N, C-alpha and C positions, 0 to 999 in steps of 0.2 A: 357331829362332828361329821359333815357330808368326806364324801367319796370321791377322788378323784377321774372325769370323763374316762372314758374307754376313747381310747386315738384313735382313727378308721386308716390306717395303711395302701398307701398304691404307687407303680410302680406306672408311669404312663413314658412312651415312647418319642423321639424327639428326632421333627425334621432333619436337623442336619446333621453336618459330619464334626468329629472328633478336632476337628480344627479349628473349627468353630466355636467351641466350647466358651475360649476363655470372654471371647466379643461378646460370646452370648451373657455369661454370667458378670463378665464387667468388671473393672476395678474396685477387689476388696467385694464384693458380690450387690457392689451395687447395684445394674440393670436388673438383675434378679429378683430384687427386693424392690428397685420399685415400679416394676411394669409386672410381677409374678405376684409376691407374696404381698406389702401394700394395698397392690390394688385391689387386694379378693379381700382385706382383713377390712380395707374402705367399708364397703362396696356392704357384704356383712352387715356389716356395724348401722347402716342408718337402714337395712331392711328391717333388724333387730334391735334397738332404739331404748326395748326394753328388757333387753335382755342381760342387760351391763359383762362382767368382764369373762371372756374366755379362752380359755389356750391360746395362744399366739402357733400361724401352723408353721410348717418345717419343710421347706423344699434341701434334697443334695441333687447335681447330675453325678453321671457316674456313666461308664461305658463298659458297655460288651457285644466280646465280637463284632467290634470295628462299631456298634450298635449305639447311638445316646440314648440315654436312659433319664427320668426326673421321680426319685422317689419322696413321694409327699405322705407329709402326717396332718392329719385335721383335729377338730374332737368331731365335727359330724360330714355327711355327705354334703350336703347346702356348700359344704367350708370346703369340702375335698374337688366336687366339680370348678367352679369357682376356680379353685389354681388351680384345672387341668386345661378352662379357657383360655385362660391369661398364661401358661402357656403355649397351645394350638399358637393363638398366637402374635406372642414375641417372636416364635420358633420361628412364621410367617414371615415377615417380616424382614427379619435376619438373612431368609434364602433370596427374599424379593431385592434386598438390598447386593447383597451379592452379587448377584443375579445380571444388572445391574451397569455392576464395573468392570466383570467381565464383560459383558458389550466391546466391542470396539469402539473408542473414544471418536467423533468428531472430525475431522481432520479442521486442523490449524495455520490458516492464515499467515507466513508469513510474509511482513513485509522492511527488503534493507533501500534505504533510503542514500544516495550518490551526490553530490554536486561540484562541479564543475561551468568552466566558460567556453560559452562555442556560437562564432560567427554562425550567420544566418544559413550559410552556403554549407555548414559544417552539421550541425542540425537535421538538416534535407537528407544529407548523406548516412549520419549512425544513424537515420530515423530507415530510408532507403526507398523505394519507389512499390506503398503501397503494402509498407511495415517491415517487409522481408528480411533488413540485418536488421532487426530489432526479434526478429522474429529468428536469423538465424541463432541470434547473441541466444537466445533463450531457450533454442536446441543447445549450445556449449554448453549450459552451465547446468541443464541437469546430466551432463554427460560425465562432466568433472564432479558434479557432485559423486556420480554414482557411486564411483570407482573410492569412494570412503566411506568405513561403516560408524563414520557420526550424522553421516548426510546422505545415505545411499539411500531412504524410504522422503527423501526431496523430487517430488516431480509439480507440472503441470507451472510450469515457467510463465511467469508475461516480463515482461520490456516496458518498459513507455517512459518518455524524458517527458518535460513539462517544461514550460518559459514564465515566471513570474507577470505576470501583469499587474496594470496599475489596477482595473477596475476589480482584482480575478478575489472574490471574498472567501477563497479558501484560507484556512492558513499554512500562512511559510513555515514546514517542516525543524525543528525543532534539531533534534540529532539528522547530524546524515555526516558522514564518511567525504570528505573534499579530493579533487583529482586536479590539479594545478593542467592551467592547458592554458598556453602562451601566457600575450596581455587586452585579448576584447575581455570587455569590464561587463558583456552581454553574461550575465544569472543562466542559467539550466541545473532541474534535478531530476533528475535518471532513480525511478522503480520500477521497483525491483521483489516484484512477491514470485511466491511460492507454499506449495502446501508442506509442512512441513513439522512431524513433531517434538523436531530435539530442542535443540539450543542454541536459537537463534545467532547468536556468536559463531558456530560451529560452521553453521551457509555462507556465513561473510567473512570467515579466515580461507575458506574453497573458494569462492569465487572473485577473494579483489581483485587477484594476479590477475585475468582474465579481462577483470571490470577497468581495470586499470589501460593498457593496451586499448580497448574497446576508443577508449577517450585517444588516447593519445595518434593512437592511427590517426585520427585526425587533420596533425598537425599542418599537414602536405597543400590543406586543401586552406583558400583565402577566400575571400569574397571576391566577387563576381566583379570585372572594372574595363568600361565601355571606352573604347579604345580612339572613340570618335564620338566622344561624349568632351564637351565645349571645357576650353580649365579657366580662370580664373583668368590668366594674365589673355586667355584670347579673347575674350568677351572684355577687354578692356583695351584691344588694338594691340597691344602686343606680343602677340603666339606670333605663330609662323615664325622662317626665316629666312624672308627675305627683304627688301631694300628697304630702309631705313627711310619716315617719310619725316625732314623738318617740321611741312605744316600740319596742324593738329582737321582730326576727318574726325565728324558726326557720327557715331555708329548707334545701333539698334537694335533686336532682336525680329528676328519672322515668328511664325506661331511654331514652329517643330527648333527650336534654340540656333537657331541659325543668325552669324554677324552680316548686317544688310548696313554699307555704307550708302547714305544720304548722301545725293548730289548738292553744294547748293550754287541760288541761284544763281543767270546770270547778272552782272552788277549793269541799269541803267546808264552808263558815264561810258562802257565800251565804244573806242573807236569806227567812226567808220568804218572805217579798212576790212570788220567785219560783214558790211555788204558783199563781198568779193565770193564771200567761204560758198564754199556751195550745197555747203546742207550738214558733210560729215560729221563735224561735231555739235551739231544740234542734239538734243538729249529726244526730240522724235521723227530721227530722219533712216528713212529708211528708203534700201540706194534702186533706183529706176523707176521711183512716185514721182506721177505728175506734181510742179508748181501750181496749185488752187488757189486764183486768185480771191483779192477781200471784197 
């Protein structure tokens, strides 16, 4: 009867902290078996296919003086070396993963969309010369969110207004908060972007009131009206407060939109009494001009 092989023991120090032992071993030691023990057994079996079955290795993770060790047992030194190699690699992967998670996350861009109705003049007033009003609004929003613990890390605010166009290929926002503003049917979208790691809803609730005020404050501005522009009645000859004319008068417009009365030609049947006229009623009469014989 063959005697059982002599087992070899070795304690290996691991480069992990006691807090990382749970993740290093895994649930029900799944990670330790998969990446260390079973991997070492598979490699050894491939190199020694004619050896047959062998005593499986064992690995247990222990702590001593805030250090972490792995107590390994195998039937030969070669299998023990494979266990050590796999343990070092598995510990290195764990340490690298922890380092990546500890590094600061890349800032997340949070975008909030507001929809409203604005006239052309209101849009111009909202933007301001050179975008100064949008920049001032962005500065106000950043100051508002800095006073709340949930939103204090919000920064780099930007405010942009967009008027949908039939030729615009960009998709229309599906989710937005609508701000009622008068009866104009000219829709606009206001985009507020910020670098913010928290919940976007917290950011929205904090700036909602200020955004409503920024739109409602434009209600006093209306589209420009030109008092010199001709009304429909003016074009048809019915404007003004002058005397009412019974006869119809032909009316046309010049290149500047001003009304021009077209004088009717004199009838050929006028009486001979007009021969004595001094020419004052003639369309081409100029005071003081000499009579030119035909």
